[in-house]
Structures are given as C-alpha cells and as structure tokens.
N, C-alpha and C positions, 0 to 999 in steps of 0.2 A: 711898846714894838707896837706896830702896825699887823690891825685886822684882817683874813685871810681873804672878808670879798671884796674890801680896796685896797690892799695889794695886788692883786688882779686884775681887778681898773685897770693899776694903777699901767700893765703890762698887757695886757693882751683889749681892753675897751669892754667898750659893747656899739653891737652895731644891727642898731634892730634891722636893717636890710635886707641879713643873713639869714633873719627868722624867716618860716614861709608859716607856722602855725604853732596857738598857744591855744590848749586845751586845759585844765582845772575841774573838780571837784571839790566836796568835802577835806577829801584827805590829801589830797598830791592837788600836784601844777607840774605839767610837761610842757616842753617844747619842742619843735620839731623845727631843724636849721631846714636850710635849702641846700645841703645836699645828703640829706635824708638821718641828720643825728640824732638826737631822739635824746635829751637829759630829761629830769624830774630832779621836782625837791616838795619834798614835803609840808600841807601846806597843817597844818600847825592851833589851827582855828582861822585863817587870813584870807580872809579873798581877794579873790586876786583877779583883777581884770584880761579880758583872753585879748582886746587890740592893742600891737605891740605901739603904733602911734601912741598909748598910753603914756612909750617909757624914754619919749623922745630923751623928756627929762630926769636924766635917771635921782633919783634920792635914796640915797645910803640910810639913810634915819626914818626909812618907810620898809615898814617889813617886805606888806606885799610888795614891792618896786625888788630889794634882796628876794624874796624867793623869786623870780625871773630871773633874774642878777644866777643864782645857784646853781637852776634850771639852764639857764643857754650858758655854764662853762661845762657840768654835763654833760651836755651833748658836745660841745666845743669843742673838750681835752681832756674824756675819756674815750675814743677812738684810737689816743695815740700816744700812751702809757704804755711805756714796756708794765709788764707786766707780764701774772702767772692766774692758771686759770684756775678755781675751787673754789671752797666759805672756811669758817673764819676755824671750826671749830674742825675743821681738814689738818686748817695747816702750822699750828697756836698745837704746845704740849701747853696745854692748861693745869695738867697735873704737876708741873714742876713748880706753878705760885703757890707764891705760898697765902696773897691779900685781896684778890678780884671783888673792882668794883663794874659793874658794867652801868654808866651815864644813861637811862633814855633805852628805859622798858621796847624789848627783844621776847619777847614770848618765846616762839620758836626758840631759841639760840638759850635762854635761863631754862626749858624745857629740859635740854641735850645737858646740861651741867647736870639738875639735878636726876639725870637719869645715872648718869654716870659718880654723885654720890660727890661732884665738884662742886665747896662752899664755893656764892660770891652778894656782894650787896651788891642790892639792884637799888636806882636813886630815878621819881623821874615825874617832875611836881605838877604834868599835865596829866597823869592815869592815876587810879586806882585800882589796889592789888594785896591780894597780901602779903606777897615775896618782897613791897617795897621796904625803905630804910627810909621811918621821916627823911625828912627837904634838911632838918636844923641839924643834923650830921654829918653832911651831907661832907665837910670842909674839913671835921677832924679826920674823919674818914681815907681822904685823899691823902690827906701826908700822913698818912703809913700804911697804905696798900701798895702794890708791889706789880700794880698790874690794873690797866680802863682801858677795858670797853665803850670810846665814844660816839656816841650816836653823831652821826652827821650832820644832824642840822643844826649842835652845838656855834655853826659855821654861818649861817644863816640869823640863827638868831641870838647870836652874839655874845653868846654863855663860852666862847673856846676860850678865851684867852684870860677867862674870869677861871676856870677849868686846868689849862696849867698851870698856872699860876705857881696853885693850891700844891702841886705834886709835889714827889721828895723827885731827887736824882738820879734813880737806876729803878726807875718804875718807868715801863712799860706803853705807849700809846698806839691801840689801832683803832683807828677807826671801820664804825661802821654805818651799812645804811646803800638805800641807791642814789640815797641826797648826797655823798661823798662826792666830791669834787677831782678828781683823779690827775694831781699834778706834782710833780718834783715840790712846786712856793710849800707846798702844805706841807710835805716829807720833814721840806728843811729847820720846819716850826719847832720847838722843843718836846724829847721823850717819843719823836710820832713816827712808829716804828715801820708799820704796813697799815695801810688804808683798801680797806673791801667795800668795793661797787659794784658796780654793773652798766653792763651796755645794752641794746637791744640793732636788731637789722635796723638797715636803714628800710626810713621812709614808710614802716609798719604802722600804719594808720587805727590798729587792736590801741597799740599799748598805748593810743590816745583818747581811746573808744572811753575804754577800761577805766579811765580815772576823770573823764565827764560824767560818767557814768558811779561817779561815788569810792571806782573799788581801790582797793588795798595792793599792798606786795602782795597777798599770796592770791592775788589774782596776774599784777599785769607782769611781775616777776616770773615768768612762767614762759611770757614769752627775752625775756632773756639773760646774757650771760654775764655768768659771776663772774667776777675781775676779782685778781690784784695787786695791788703796784707794794713796793718794796724797798724797804728804805734804802740806802748806798752811801758806801762811805767816807760816800764823795763831797755831799751835803754840806751843804752849813751853812748853823745853824741858827736863826733866826733873834733866840735869845741873851 
C-alpha cells in the first residue's frame, strides 16, 4: 500500500515557486504559500531548513523534507475540502465506544476524557506522562480497540500504515492535529472516518512568528479555525 505523502506527491506534486515563506521553530514548521494559505506540521525534533530551494530535489526518505511537504499540503489542500466547524469531542460521542486508543498525546483532549470519566489508552513514544501506556502493548491493544484518535504526524513520520494495519475491521480512526492534511485521499485509507485539522487567515504573519519563536499549538491555534473533513460513502478504500 502506498503511504499518504507519496500518494499526494504523485497526484499534486510540489512546486517550490508556490512557497512564499517557510518558518520553523523547536515544535513546528509553517509554510505560507503565495496565495496566503498557511499550513503547519509538527517537527518532532527534526531540524528544518527555511530556504525553499533546499527542497528543489525533494527526498521522501528525509524526515525534514517530509515535514515541509506535509506543511505544503496542509496549506495547499485544507482550504478547499468540504468541512464542518468544530472540535473532536463536540463532534464524536465517545461514550458509545468501549475501547478507545489515542496515539500521540493530546493533553487537552485527555483532560476532557478524564472529566467525563471516559477511559482511554494513550501511546506516545516521544513523551513521558503518567497517562501513557508502555509502547510494547500498542500492537496488542490496537487489535482490540474500536476507535483510534490518531495524531496526523503519523503520516510524515511513516507510522501511519503500520498503525492502520494493526486495527480490526470495526475500528473507527479519527485523524487529529494541526498537522492534518484534509484531503479526500487520506479519507480513503482503511477505517479513517474523519480528519480534524485547521486553517488560518491568509497572510497571517503572526502564525509564522509564533512558530519561529518556538510556540506550540496552544499559542498558534488561537489564530486558526478548527475544521472537520468527513468520510463520504462514495470513497473507495485504499486497503
């Protein structure tokens, strides 16, 4: 099965002349296109070159290049997808699920689950937190879970296909985070039901400034609009 960034690259390409500016910090990278669209992607510790011509020969095996490409597609595609406004907990009735798994720690979402007494297992190989379950149990738990809240950084860091391969046929996957590429092609992968992402006001330099100054989601998402791309029954599974 072809991984998402390679799939999108084959369909939409990558035109560096569309890039107006690249901003990066410790936590995130942002791209502003010449039309003002802004897209972001988490860095997860990888350094990113802000000179766009550095990516003239794009290398899909290089994680820094993949971060830039992911940011490019969130800017290119997120503004045109059919969407609703809202966030994940307002949209999904998680009380109806029996075994909920979160891959990638979203602390504010975990706190909402805790306040509502909804149990969930959380995995994150990069972070330390009392809520986390040991990574060695991830495969076993994924085979039993009926819903996965999956960080969209799994696409750039090449763990996405590994995760969807382990889930059972009746599991719903909800992609989450500002790194989300809200493209129909992502919704065609096995069991992906919704994508929760974001857009920003065009030409909003404040977003890039926050990211350049090492700001994270709690700071720059205040300047964005939360959007939801929804699975359509006509979509053809890629599995």
